[in-house]
C-alpha positions as CSV (number, residue, x, y, z in Angstrom):
1,M,53.3,19.4,18.9
2,G,54.8,16.4,20.7
3,I,52.3,13.7,19.7
4,V,51.6,13.3,16.0
5,R,49.3,10.9,14.1
6,S,51.1,11.1,10.7
7,R,53.0,8.0,9.4
8,L,56.1,9.9,8.3
9,H,58.1,8.6,11.2
10,K,57.1,5.0,10.5
11,R,59.2,2.7,8.5
12,K,58.2,1.5,5.0
13,V,56.9,-2.0,4.3
14,S,60.3,-2.9,3.0
15,G,61.9,-1.8,6.3
16,G,63.5,1.3,5.0
17,K,63.2,4.7,6.7
18,T,60.9,7.4,5.1
19,K,62.8,10.6,4.3
20,I,60.9,13.5,5.9
21,V,60.8,16.6,3.6
22,R,58.3,18.7,5.4
23,K,57.3,19.9,8.9
24,R,54.4,18.6,11.0
25,R,50.9,19.7,10.2
26,K,48.3,21.0,12.6
27,H,45.7,18.4,11.4
28,E,48.2,15.6,12.4
29,L,48.2,16.7,16.0
30,G,47.5,14.1,18.7
31,R,46.6,14.5,22.4
32,L,47.1,12.6,25.6
33,P,44.3,10.0,26.4
34,G,41.5,11.0,28.7
35,N,41.8,7.9,30.9
36,T,38.2,8.3,32.2
37,K,37.9,6.7,35.7
38,L,34.9,5.5,37.7
39,G,33.9,8.3,40.1
40,V,31.8,11.4,40.7
41,R,31.2,13.1,37.4
42,R,34.0,15.5,36.3
43,V,34.3,16.7,32.7
44,T,36.4,19.2,30.9
45,S,36.2,20.8,27.4
46,V,39.1,20.8,24.9
47,R,39.2,23.3,22.0
48,V,39.9,21.5,18.8
49,R,40.5,22.4,15.1
50,G,37.9,24.7,13.6
51,G,36.9,26.3,16.9
52,H,34.9,23.3,17.9
53,Y,35.0,21.7,21.4
54,K,35.3,18.1,22.6
55,V,34.0,17.1,26.0
56,R,36.6,15.0,27.9
57,A,35.3,13.0,30.8
58,L,37.8,12.6,33.6
59,R,35.4,10.8,36.1
60,L,31.9,9.3,35.4
61,D,29.5,7.3,37.5
62,T,26.2,7.3,35.6
63,A,25.2,6.8,32.0
64,N,22.2,6.0,29.7
65,F,22.0,2.3,28.9
66,S,19.7,0.8,26.4
67,W,17.8,-2.6,26.5
68,P,17.9,-3.6,22.9
69,S,15.2,-6.3,22.9
70,E,12.8,-4.0,24.7
71,A,13.8,-0.9,22.7
72,I,14.1,1.3,25.9
73,S,16.9,3.1,27.7
74,Q,17.3,4.1,31.3
75,R,19.8,6.2,33.2
76,A,21.7,3.9,35.5
77,R,24.6,4.0,37.9
78,I,27.9,2.2,36.8
79,L,29.0,-0.1,39.7
80,D,32.2,-1.6,38.4
81,V,34.4,-2.4,35.4
82,V,34.6,-6.2,35.1
83,Y,36.3,-7.0,31.8
84,N,38.3,-5.3,29.0
85,A,39.7,-7.2,26.0
86,T,42.6,-4.8,25.7
87,S,44.2,-5.1,29.1
88,N,43.5,-6.3,32.7
89,E,45.2,-3.1,33.8
90,L,42.1,-1.1,32.6
91,V,39.9,-3.3,34.8
92,R,42.2,-2.9,37.8
93,T,42.2,0.9,37.5
94,K,38.5,1.0,36.6
95,T,39.0,2.9,33.4
96,L,36.0,3.6,31.2
97,V,36.6,3.2,27.5
98,K,34.6,2.1,24.5
99,N,33.7,-1.6,24.5
100,A,34.6,-2.0,28.3
101,I,32.3,-4.5,30.0
102,V,30.7,-3.0,33.2
103,T,28.1,-3.9,35.8
104,I,25.3,-1.4,36.3
105,D,22.5,-0.9,38.8
106,A,19.4,-2.9,37.7
107,A,16.9,-0.9,39.8
108,P,15.7,1.5,36.9
109,F,15.1,-1.5,34.6
110,K,13.3,-3.5,37.3
111,H,11.1,-0.5,37.9
112,W,10.3,-0.2,34.2
113,Y,9.7,-3.9,33.8
114,A,7.2,-4.0,36.7
115,K,5.4,-1.0,35.3
116,H,5.3,-2.3,31.7
117,Y,4.6,-6.0,32.3
118,G,3.3,-6.2,35.9
119,V,6.1,-8.7,36.8
120,E,8.4,-8.2,39.7
121,N,12.0,-9.4,39.4
122,D,12.9,-9.4,43.1
123,N,15.1,-11.8,44.9
124,K,12.9,-13.7,47.4
125,K,15.8,-14.5,49.8
126,K,15.6,-11.3,51.8
127,N,15.5,-12.7,55.4
128,S,19.1,-11.5,56.2
129,G,18.4,-8.0,55.1
130,K,15.2,-7.6,57.1
131,A,17.0,-6.7,60.3
132,Q,18.9,-3.9,58.6
133,V,15.7,-2.5,57.0
134,Q,13.9,-2.3,60.4
135,K,16.8,-0.2,61.8
136,K,16.1,2.6,59.2
137,G,13.9,5.5,60.1
138,K,10.6,6.5,58.5
139,A,12.3,8.8,56.0
140,G,14.5,6.0,54.8
141,K,11.5,3.7,54.3
142,K,9.6,6.3,52.3
143,K,12.6,6.9,50.0
144,A,13.0,3.1,49.4
145,E,9.2,2.7,48.7
146,G,9.1,5.6,46.3
147,K,11.4,3.9,43.8
148,K,9.5,0.6,43.8
149,F,6.3,0.2,41.8
150,D,3.5,-1.7,43.6
151,I,1.9,-3.9,41.0
152,H,-1.0,-4.7,43.3
153,K,-2.3,-1.2,43.2
154,A,-2.6,-1.1,39.4
155,S,-5.8,0.1,37.7
156,A,-8.1,-2.2,35.6
157,T,-6.9,-0.5,32.4
158,L,-3.3,-1.2,33.2
159,K,-4.0,-4.8,34.1
160,R,-5.7,-5.3,30.7
161,K,-2.5,-3.8,29.0
162,W,-0.4,-6.3,31.0
163,A,-2.5,-9.2,29.9
164,F,-2.1,-8.1,26.2
165,R,1.7,-7.6,26.6
166,A,2.1,-11.0,28.4
167,K,1.4,-12.8,25.1
168,T,4.7,-11.4,23.5
169,R,6.8,-11.1,26.7
170,K,10.1,-12.9,26.4
171,I,13.2,-12.6,28.7
172,E,16.2,-14.9,28.8
173,K,17.0,-16.8,32.0
174,A,20.5,-15.2,32.4
175,L,19.1,-11.7,32.2
176,E,16.2,-12.5,34.6
177,D,18.8,-13.8,37.2
178,Q,20.8,-10.6,36.8
179,L,17.6,-8.5,37.4
180,K,16.9,-10.5,40.6
181,L,20.5,-9.9,41.8
182,G,20.3,-6.2,41.1
183,R,23.3,-6.0,38.7
184,L,23.3,-6.1,34.9
185,I,26.2,-6.7,32.6
186,A,26.5,-4.0,30.0
187,K,28.9,-2.7,27.3
188,I,30.0,0.9,26.9
189,T,29.4,2.0,23.3
190,A,30.2,5.7,23.6
191,R,33.7,7.3,23.8
192,P,34.0,9.0,27.2
193,G,37.3,10.8,26.2
194,Q,35.6,12.4,23.1
195,T,31.9,12.9,24.1
196,G,32.1,13.1,27.9
197,R,29.5,10.3,28.2
198,A,29.8,6.5,28.9
199,D,26.5,5.4,27.4
200,G,26.0,1.8,26.4
201,A,23.8,-1.3,26.0
202,I,22.8,-4.2,28.2
203,L,24.3,-7.5,26.9
204,E,21.9,-10.2,25.6
205,G,21.9,-13.4,23.7
206,P,25.2,-14.9,22.4
207,E,27.1,-11.8,23.3
208,L,26.1,-12.1,27.0
209,A,26.9,-15.8,27.0
210,F,30.4,-15.0,25.5
211,Y,31.3,-12.5,28.2
212,M,29.8,-14.5,31.0
213,K,32.2,-17.4,30.0
214,K,35.1,-14.9,30.0
215,L,34.2,-13.7,33.5
216,E,33.8,-17.3,34.8
217,K,37.3,-18.1,33.3
218,K,38.7,-15.0,35.0
219,K,37.3,-16.2,38.4
220,N,38.9,-19.6,38.1
């Protein structure tokens, strides 16, 4: 038992040393951090006290992210780690920990939004990418089209639902711009080293404004 979580080795408030009169206990055992990195999924299990198991993620690239204001969640790909309040070293090494700020693929959320509200959040400036799309074969085209929802082929019943939902539809400008770019800023709320997952939530409102300021400051 090299790593311990007891406070016996710590000094008192007065600065004096604590006299240790007992040996270390099993329940005070500590382990090395998981240091989950961004990459193809790789998890391992660790046997813990009581015969239970923790799932320790070593590499992760996808997770479930919720959209709080819309009360939905989608499985999305984690693209990059952009900010961590603890250390810039965790950003440089792309380490996934709780409260890390990451960018995720917006495609699943754009698909849901188009299906639910009948509104497409696509970036209109696609002239530069047209030449690359034409080079792809038929199989590539079919794959790309399969993910996108065509709002022009919606039934009359679905259009009535969209008209009803349009009355209460609200989306902030910053979030709409992110959807158009195809990248959303999100926060990890799970503990990858304990649960083997990197689930989180999309940032909105004052929290999004706060982290966007931090990212702008970082660029400058």
